[in-house]
N, C-alpha and C positions, 0 to 999 in steps of 0.2 A: 355438701351432704344435705339430705332432707330430714324429715321427721322419722324418728325411730320409736317403735313400741316393742316391749318385751312381753312375751306370753308364755307362762309355764304350761307344760302339757302333762297332765296327770297320767300315770301309767295304768292302763287297763289291767285287770286281774289276770295273772298268768302270763303276761308278756314282759320280755326283757327290754331294757333300754335300747340295746343294739338293734333288736328286731323292729321296734317302733321307728327309730331314726332311719333305718334302711327302707321301711315302708313309706315314710314321709318323703324321703329323697326320690324314690321311684315315682311317687305320685306327682311331685313337682316336675320331674322329667317328662312324664306322660302328658302334662298340661302344656309343655312347650318351653319350660325353663331350661337354662343351660348351666352346667356346673362351672363355677368360677373360682376354683381354688379352695383353700382352707382358711379358718380364722381361729383366733385365740384371744380370750379376755381372762386375765388372772387378777387375783387380789390377795395381798398379804397385809396383815394388820399388826401394827406395833403398839404396845401398851407402855405408858410412862411408868417410871419407877415410883412407887408409892412415897409420898411425902406428907408429913403431918399438916393437916388443914388445907391440903390442895386436892381438888377433885382429880380422879384418874383420867388422863387424856388418852385418846386413841388416834393413831395416824393410819389411815387406810391407803395403801399404795396400789394403784391399779395400772395395768397396761392393756392396750387394745391394738391388735395387729393392723387395724385400719389407720392407726396413727403411730407408726413404728418409731418415730423420733421423739415421741412425747411420753412423759410419765405423769399420770394423774394422781393427785393426792387430795383426800378429804379428811380434814382434821376435826375431830369431835372433842370439844373442850371439857366434856363431862357435865355440862349444864344444859344440854339439849341443843346447843348451837353448833353449827358446822361451818367450816371455812374450806372452800374448794380452791385448789391450786393446779396450774399446769406448768410443768417444767420439762427439762430434757433428762437424758439418762444419768446425768451427774447426781440427780436427786437420789437415785438408788444407792450410789456410793456414799452420799452424805448420811443416809439412814444407817448404813453399815458401820460408820464411824461414830455413831451416837449410842453405842451399846450401853454406856453408863447411864443414859437417860431414858432410852426406849428399848424394850425387849420384843423381839419378833415372836408372835404366837404361831410357830411353824405348824402345829397340829391343826390349825384352822385355815391354812392356805388353801384357796379354792379357785377353780377355774372352770370356764365353759369353752369347749373347743369342738370343732366339727366342720362340716362342709358348708360352702358358701355358694348360693345360687343367684342368678339374675333372671328376672322374668319381666320383660318390658321395663317399666319405670320402677319396679320393685327390686330390692336386694333382700334375700331371705337367708338366714343362717340357722342351721339346725345344731343346737348346742347340747353336748353331753356334759353335764355338770359333775365334777369329781372333787372330792376333798380327801387329801392324803391317799390318792389313787383309788378311792372307793366311790363308786357311782352313786349319785344323789338325786338325779332327776334330769328332765329334758326342758331346756329353755330355748324358746324360739325368738329370734330377733328379726323383725321385719321393718324395712326402711322404704319409705315412699319418697323418691328423690326430688320430684318437681315441687314439693311443698315444704314450707319452713314453719308452719303454724298448725298444730294438731287439730284445732277446731274446724279448719277448712277441709281436712282430708280424713278425719277419723272414720266416717262411714265407709269410705273406699278401703281403708286399711282393714276395718272390721269385716267387710265383705270378702276381702282376699283371704284373711285368716280362716273364716268359716269355709271358704271354698276348698282350700287344700288340706286343712286340718281335719275337716269332717266333724266339727263341733259347733255348738251354738255359743256365740260370744255376746255378752251383755251389751246393751246400747250405751251404758254409762262409760265415761272415760276411765282408763286404767287408774289405779290408786295414785300413782305418781303425779298425775295431772289434775287431780281433783282440786276443787276450790279450797284455798288455804287461808288461815288468818295470819296476817303479818303485821309487823310494827312499822308504821311510816316514819318519815323524818321528824315529825312532830311528836313522836312517842305515843301515837294513838293506834289502836288496833283497827285493821280494815281487812275486808275480804279481797283475796287476790285470785283471779281466774288464770291458773297456770297454763291451761290449754290454749290461751290466747297469746302466750309469749312466743317470741322468735326462738326457734329451736337451735341449740348449739351442741357441740360434741360432749361437753360436760354433762348434759342431760342424759345421754346414753350411759355414761359412766355411773351417774347417780342411780339410774335404774338398776344397773347390774349390782351395785352395792346393796340396794334395797332387797333384791331377790337373793343375793348371796347371804345376807344377814338372816333371811327367813330359813334358808337351808341349814345354816349354822345353828339357829335356835331349835330346829327340828332334831338335830343330832343331840343337843344338850338335853332336850326334853325326854329323849328316848335312850339316854345313857350309853352313848358310844357311837363309833363309826360303823359298826356292823362288820361282819366277817367276810362278806363277799364283795367283790369289785363290780358285780353285775346286777345286784338287786338290793332292795331295801324292804323292810317289813311294811308293805303297802305303800301307796303313793305318798310323796312328801306333801304335807298339808301347808298351804300358804295362801295369802290373799291373792286372788286372781279374778279375771273377768270371765272365767269359764262357767257356763251354766250347765251344759250337758256334754258328755264325752262319748264319742263313737269313732270306730276306726274308719267307717266309710268304705267306699269301693276304690280299688286301685285304678 
């Protein structure tokens, strides 16, 4: 696999998610892309049983149809640190047997699914994000297969996004790849340029969790899931690299 970037697509006023996804799919086909099946990424979160003096822990369990034999897990220990694991399907059974320790938050189970397209060296996925069957937004996944380091190919990915989405994308790296402050082996803080790291499948999973968390927060801030499976009260607000939005021409 190559480098993957996730890009939320804000809903224009008066347009449904289904209409926008259909429009973007037709636009890709008109550019010469080929339809290459469907995809699904889902996330279920388990919360630890409260114990006196112990921070609440969360286990995020994700699946990606690109890796059908794997289960991805990101463990949040409640202190801001995360541990990422890759296992097989047995991990799902393990979580079901730990109900006395971890409880599933079924009401926040979230997924992104839709059509998968191939266009030269790019793989593009048009995701419809739903939580409890309620539509929450559009999330675009774009992968540039020949490259494994974002800093070497961000401009090419950015140009591709702008070309078929019809929007302006900021020159800055997406938030997931921005320079971070980390602790080195000597216990000292130092800056880490994540855009120069070798890309791996877990990076895609972590990006999905980042965006899924933003959708969940939006629901919490607005007091419910909404009554319609096809719309929300305005676009979901979330950090993104979108500068301007326009439907463009088909």
